[in-house]
C-alpha positions as CSV (number, residue, x, y, z in Angstrom):
1,X,-10.9,-16.4,23.4
2,X,-14.5,-16.8,24.5
3,X,-14.7,-20.3,25.7
4,X,-18.5,-20.6,25.2
5,X,-19.3,-23.5,22.9
6,X,-20.4,-22.7,19.3
7,X,-24.2,-22.7,18.9
8,X,-25.6,-25.7,17.0
9,X,-29.0,-24.0,16.5
10,X,-29.6,-23.2,12.8
11,X,-29.7,-19.5,12.2
12,X,-31.9,-18.4,9.2
13,X,-30.2,-16.3,6.6
14,X,-33.1,-13.9,6.8
15,X,-32.1,-13.1,10.4
16,X,-28.8,-11.2,10.2
17,X,-29.2,-9.7,13.7
18,X,-29.3,-13.2,15.2
19,X,-26.3,-14.4,13.3
20,X,-24.3,-11.3,14.1
21,X,-25.1,-11.8,17.8
22,X,-23.9,-15.4,17.6
23,X,-20.7,-14.3,15.9
24,X,-20.1,-11.6,18.4
25,X,-20.5,-14.1,21.2
26,X,-17.8,-16.4,20.0
27,X,-15.2,-13.7,19.0
28,X,-12.7,-12.4,21.5
29,X,-13.5,-9.0,23.0
30,X,-10.1,-7.7,21.8
31,X,-11.3,-8.1,18.1
32,X,-13.6,-5.1,18.6
33,X,-11.0,-2.8,20.0
34,X,-9.5,0.0,17.9
35,X,-6.1,-0.8,16.3
36,X,-4.3,2.5,16.5
37,X,-1.0,1.1,15.1
38,X,-2.6,0.6,11.7
39,X,-3.4,4.3,11.5
40,X,0.1,5.3,12.7
41,X,1.7,3.1,10.0
42,X,-0.6,4.6,7.4
43,X,0.2,8.2,8.4
44,X,3.9,7.4,8.3
45,X,3.4,6.6,4.6
46,X,2.2,10.1,3.9
47,X,5.7,11.8,3.9
48,X,7.0,8.9,1.8
49,X,4.3,9.6,-0.7
50,X,5.0,13.3,-0.8
51,X,8.7,12.6,-1.1
52,X,8.1,10.1,-3.9
53,X,5.9,12.6,-5.8
54,X,8.7,15.3,-5.5
55,X,11.3,12.8,-6.7
56,X,9.2,11.8,-9.8
57,X,8.3,15.4,-10.6
58,X,11.7,17.1,-10.2
59,X,14.3,14.3,-9.9
60,X,15.0,14.0,-13.7
61,X,14.3,10.3,-13.7
62,X,13.9,8.3,-16.9
63,X,10.3,7.6,-18.0
64,X,10.4,3.9,-17.0
65,X,11.7,4.7,-13.5
66,X,9.0,7.3,-13.2
67,X,6.4,4.8,-14.2
68,X,7.5,2.3,-11.7
69,X,7.5,4.8,-8.9
70,X,4.1,6.1,-10.0
71,X,2.6,2.6,-9.7
72,X,4.2,2.2,-6.2
73,X,2.8,5.6,-5.2
74,X,-0.7,4.5,-6.4
75,X,-0.5,1.5,-4.1
76,X,0.7,3.6,-1.2
77,X,-2.2,6.0,-1.8
78,X,-4.6,3.0,-1.8
79,X,-3.2,1.8,1.5
80,X,-3.6,5.1,3.2
81,X,-7.1,5.4,1.8
82,X,-8.0,2.0,3.1
83,X,-6.6,2.9,6.5
84,X,-8.8,6.0,6.4
85,X,-11.8,3.8,5.6
86,X,-11.1,1.8,8.7
87,X,-10.6,4.9,10.8
88,X,-13.9,6.5,9.8
89,X,-15.6,3.3,10.9
90,X,-14.0,3.9,14.3
91,X,-11.8,0.8,14.2
92,X,-8.4,2.7,14.4
93,X,-8.4,5.7,16.7
94,X,-10.7,6.6,19.6
95,X,-10.1,10.3,18.8
96,X,-12.4,12.1,16.3
97,X,-9.5,14.5,15.6
98,X,-7.2,11.7,14.5
99,X,-9.9,10.1,12.5
100,X,-10.3,13.3,10.6
101,X,-6.5,13.6,10.1
102,X,-6.2,10.2,8.5
103,X,-9.5,10.8,6.6
104,X,-8.0,13.9,5.0
105,X,-4.7,12.1,4.3
106,X,-6.4,9.0,2.8
107,X,-9.3,10.5,0.8
108,X,-8.2,13.9,-0.4
109,X,-6.3,12.4,-3.4
110,X,-9.7,11.1,-4.6
111,X,-11.3,14.6,-4.0
112,X,-13.4,13.1,-1.2
113,X,-13.6,14.9,2.2
114,X,-14.0,13.0,5.5
115,X,-17.5,14.6,5.8
116,X,-18.5,13.4,2.4
117,X,-17.2,9.9,3.1
118,X,-19.0,9.6,6.4
119,X,-22.3,10.6,4.6
120,X,-21.8,8.6,1.5
121,X,-20.2,5.4,2.7
122,X,-20.8,5.1,6.5
123,X,-24.4,6.5,6.6
124,X,-25.9,5.8,3.1
125,X,-24.1,2.7,1.9
126,X,-23.6,0.8,5.1
127,X,-27.2,1.4,6.3
128,X,-28.6,0.1,3.0
129,X,-26.1,-2.0,1.0
130,X,-27.7,-3.2,-2.3
131,X,-31.1,-1.8,-1.3
132,X,-32.9,-0.2,-4.3
133,X,-33.0,3.6,-4.2
134,X,-31.3,3.9,-0.8
135,X,-27.8,2.6,-1.7
136,X,-26.0,5.2,-3.8
137,X,-23.6,2.6,-5.2
138,X,-26.2,0.0,-6.4
139,X,-26.6,-1.0,-10.0
140,X,-29.7,0.5,-11.7
141,X,-32.8,-1.4,-12.7
142,X,-33.7,-1.9,-16.3
143,X,-36.7,0.5,-16.3
144,X,-34.5,3.2,-14.8
145,X,-32.7,3.7,-18.1
146,X,-35.9,5.2,-19.6
147,X,-36.6,7.7,-16.8
148,X,-33.3,8.6,-15.1
149,X,-30.3,10.2,-16.7
150,X,-28.0,9.2,-13.9
151,X,-29.0,5.5,-14.3
152,X,-28.1,5.7,-18.0
153,X,-24.7,7.2,-17.1
154,X,-24.0,4.7,-14.3
155,X,-24.9,1.8,-16.6
156,X,-22.7,3.1,-19.4
157,X,-19.6,3.1,-17.2
158,X,-20.4,-0.1,-15.3
159,X,-18.6,-3.3,-16.2
160,X,-20.9,-5.6,-18.0
161,X,-22.7,-2.9,-20.0
162,X,-20.5,-3.6,-23.0
163,X,-19.7,0.1,-23.7
164,X,-16.1,1.2,-24.4
165,X,-16.3,3.4,-21.3
166,X,-17.0,0.4,-19.1
167,X,-13.6,-1.0,-19.9
168,X,-11.7,2.2,-18.8
169,X,-14.0,3.5,-16.1
170,X,-12.2,1.9,-13.2
171,X,-9.5,4.5,-13.7
172,X,-11.8,7.2,-12.4
173,X,-14.8,5.3,-10.9
174,X,-14.1,5.7,-7.2
175,X,-13.4,9.5,-7.5
176,X,-16.5,9.8,-9.7
177,X,-18.7,8.0,-7.1
178,X,-17.6,10.4,-4.5
179,X,-18.5,13.3,-6.7
180,X,-21.8,11.7,-7.7
181,X,-22.9,11.4,-4.1
182,X,-21.8,15.0,-3.2
183,X,-23.5,16.7,-6.2
184,X,-26.3,14.3,-7.1
185,X,-27.3,11.6,-4.6
186,X,-27.4,13.8,-1.5
187,X,-30.2,15.9,-3.2
188,X,-32.5,12.9,-3.7
189,X,-35.5,12.6,-1.4
190,X,-34.7,9.0,-0.3
191,X,-31.4,10.2,1.1
192,X,-32.6,13.2,3.1
193,X,-32.0,11.3,6.3
194,X,-28.2,11.4,5.6
195,X,-26.6,14.2,7.7
196,X,-24.0,16.3,5.8
197,X,-23.3,20.0,5.6
198,X,-23.5,20.1,1.8
199,X,-22.1,23.7,1.4
200,X,-19.1,23.0,3.6
201,X,-18.2,19.7,1.9
202,X,-18.7,21.1,-1.6
203,X,-16.5,24.1,-0.8
204,X,-13.8,21.8,0.7
205,X,-14.0,19.6,-2.4
206,X,-13.5,22.5,-4.8
207,X,-10.6,23.7,-2.7
208,X,-9.1,20.2,-2.9
209,X,-9.5,20.2,-6.7
210,X,-7.9,23.7,-6.9
211,X,-5.0,22.5,-4.7
212,X,-4.3,19.4,-6.7
213,X,-4.5,21.5,-9.9
214,X,-2.1,24.1,-8.6
215,X,0.4,21.4,-7.6
216,X,0.1,19.8,-11.0
217,X,0.7,23.2,-12.6
218,X,3.8,23.7,-10.5
219,X,5.1,20.2,-11.5
220,X,4.6,20.7,-15.2
221,X,2.9,18.3,-17.6
222,X,5.4,15.4,-17.2
223,X,5.6,15.8,-13.4
224,X,1.8,16.0,-13.0
225,X,1.5,12.9,-15.2
226,X,3.8,10.6,-13.2
227,X,3.4,12.2,-9.7
228,X,-0.4,12.8,-9.7
229,X,-2.4,11.4,-12.6
230,X,-1.0,7.9,-13.0
231,X,-0.9,7.2,-9.2
232,X,-4.5,8.4,-8.9
233,X,-5.5,6.2,-11.8
234,X,-3.7,3.2,-10.2
235,X,-5.4,3.9,-6.9
236,X,-8.9,4.2,-8.4
237,X,-8.4,0.9,-10.3
238,X,-7.1,-0.9,-7.3
239,X,-10.0,0.1,-5.1
240,X,-12.6,-0.7,-7.8
241,X,-11.4,-4.2,-8.5
242,X,-12.5,-4.9,-4.9
243,X,-15.6,-2.7,-4.6
244,X,-17.1,-3.9,-7.9
245,X,-16.7,-7.6,-7.0
246,X,-17.9,-7.1,-3.5
247,X,-21.4,-6.0,-4.4
248,X,-22.2,-6.0,-8.1
249,X,-22.4,-9.8,-8.4
250,X,-25.0,-10.1,-5.6
251,X,-28.7,-9.7,-5.3
252,X,-30.6,-6.5,-4.4
253,X,-33.5,-5.9,-2.1
254,X,-36.3,-3.4,-1.5
255,X,-35.7,-3.1,2.2
256,X,-33.3,-5.7,3.7
257,X,-29.7,-4.8,4.5
258,X,-28.3,-8.4,4.9
259,X,-24.5,-8.8,4.5
260,X,-24.9,-12.5,4.4
261,X,-26.7,-12.1,1.1
262,X,-25.7,-8.7,-0.4
263,X,-21.9,-8.6,0.1
264,X,-19.1,-11.0,-1.0
265,X,-15.4,-11.2,-0.2
266,X,-12.8,-12.2,-2.7
267,X,-9.9,-14.7,-2.4
268,X,-6.9,-12.7,-3.7
269,X,-3.1,-12.9,-3.6
270,X,-1.6,-12.8,-0.1
271,X,0.6,-9.9,-1.1
272,X,-2.5,-7.9,-2.0
273,X,-4.1,-8.8,1.3
274,X,-1.1,-7.5,3.1
275,X,-0.7,-4.3,1.0
276,X,-4.4,-3.6,1.1
277,X,-5.0,-4.2,4.8
278,X,-7.3,-7.3,4.3
279,X,-9.8,-5.2,2.3
280,X,-10.6,-8.4,0.4
281,X,-12.5,-9.6,3.5
282,X,-15.4,-7.3,2.6
283,X,-18.4,-9.5,3.7
284,X,-16.7,-9.7,7.1
285,X,-16.4,-5.9,7.1
286,X,-20.1,-5.5,6.4
287,X,-21.0,-7.9,9.2
288,X,-19.0,-5.8,11.7
289,X,-18.1,-2.5,10.1
290,X,-16.4,-1.2,13.3
291,X,-14.2,-4.3,13.7
292,X,-10.7,-4.0,12.4
293,X,-10.0,-6.1,9.2
294,X,-7.1,-7.4,11.1
295,X,-9.5,-9.8,12.7
296,X,-11.5,-10.6,9.6
297,X,-9.9,-14.0,9.0
298,X,-10.9,-15.0,12.5
299,X,-14.5,-13.8,11.8
300,X,-14.6,-15.8,8.6
301,X,-13.4,-18.9,10.4
302,X,-16.2,-18.7,13.0
303,X,-18.8,-17.8,10.3
304,X,-17.9,-21.0,8.4
305,X,-18.2,-23.0,11.6
306,X,-21.7,-21.7,12.3
307,X,-23.2,-21.2,8.8
308,X,-20.7,-22.1,6.1
309,X,-23.3,-21.7,3.3
310,X,-23.6,-17.9,3.9
311,X,-19.8,-17.2,3.7
312,X,-19.4,-15.7,0.2
313,X,-15.8,-15.7,-1.0
314,X,-15.1,-15.7,-4.7
315,X,-11.8,-16.1,-6.6
316,X,-10.8,-12.6,-7.4
317,X,-9.7,-12.9,-11.0
318,X,-12.7,-15.0,-11.9
319,X,-15.0,-12.6,-10.2
320,X,-13.5,-9.8,-12.3
321,X,-14.0,-11.7,-15.5
322,X,-17.6,-12.6,-14.5
323,X,-18.2,-8.9,-13.8
324,X,-17.5,-8.0,-17.4
325,X,-19.4,-11.0,-18.9
326,X,-22.7,-10.7,-17.0
327,X,-25.3,-8.0,-17.7
328,X,-25.3,-4.9,-15.5
329,X,-28.9,-4.1,-14.8
330,X,-31.4,-5.6,-12.3
331,X,-34.6,-7.1,-13.6
332,X,-37.6,-4.8,-13.4
333,X,-39.4,-7.5,-11.3
334,X,-36.9,-8.5,-8.7
335,X,-33.3,-8.1,-7.4
336,X,-32.3,-11.7,-8.0
337,X,-31.8,-11.4,-11.8
338,X,-29.5,-9.3,-13.9
339,X,-30.5,-8.4,-17.4
340,X,-29.3,-6.5,-20.5
341,X,-30.8,-3.3,-21.8
342,X,-33.5,-5.1,-23.8
343,X,-34.0,-7.9,-21.2
344,X,-31.4,-10.3,-22.6
345,X,-29.1,-11.8,-21.8
346,X,-30.4,-12.6,-18.3
347,X,-28.7,-14.5,-15.4
348,X,-29.9,-15.1,-11.9
349,X,-27.7,-14.3,-8.9
350,X,-27.8,-18.0,-7.9
351,X,-26.5,-19.0,-11.3
352,X,-23.6,-16.5,-10.9
353,X,-22.8,-17.8,-7.4
354,X,-22.7,-21.4,-8.7
355,X,-20.5,-20.4,-11.6
356,X,-18.1,-18.5,-9.3
357,X,-17.9,-21.2,-6.6
358,X,-17.3,-23.8,-9.3
359,X,-14.3,-21.9,-10.7
360,X,-11.9,-23.0,-8.0
361,X,-11.4,-23.6,-4.2
362,X,-12.5,-20.8,-2.0
363,X,-10.5,-19.3,0.9
364,X,-10.3,-21.3,4.0
């Protein structure tokens, strides 16, 4: 552990570089080293997943047993996907080859290639989280509904819009976001700085879709349902209950990527933290994307010692309920207010934060 005393100099929230530097100074150097064992464990799950899929598809199990195994498979797919997320941020392996291997293993069930993920998540999202126009995952602004077909679609499937689709969309949302970036967002002028071989990634994606379709055909309708469809729905939902609460209850900006303002973590069940590789520590991940989430609790501890008011950790279930009860559009005038289609209801981000923090004790 770095023995240097913690700074007592106030660090303004508007200066994320300064606060990041202060946090890096007090963290042990080992916390920034790749954690290869996490990738090895995740890759060891792959043959178990394939074996479970074969067992469900051709093992003649009763429907209830198939359903239980399908849920477990969905959680295992989620775990490998989250390990791939870490790996492609360079916090698992030092080798680009092994990063690609785990990237294919973790994201191909969602029809997302490692190349698409690097462009979508690492380059576009992490360089501009909750920045209007530049973040492909941001909620739309109210005026966008009149001028952009994609904004209307995104709003219709977003929790808080009140549509029936918004209550079932988590079952396909993550896969849909990947496809939206590959076929729509990457063509937009404000993302032309993102490097991706579009033809290559689109061809690979189509081949993935054909491959999964062929496997489902070979399994038959019942096998495809329990071995592929239900696990993929479970995995999509599991990822989205984190992703949506991490960013869609926070403010937006025209130009400032500040994880102390635009990203929140959630306090969830310890079993979920274990199974999902500390993915609930999402603000900590945005502070240091290349740091393994293994050290996220330590990072949170130091952040709360230096600037406790900028540590955003919301109770997970209450955050999910709030997600569906608040409007899902940013105000046309600023990124600190969420509004309905006609301007009402309206709620400020500060009001949401007070409501969430008042709902129960936050993580320590």
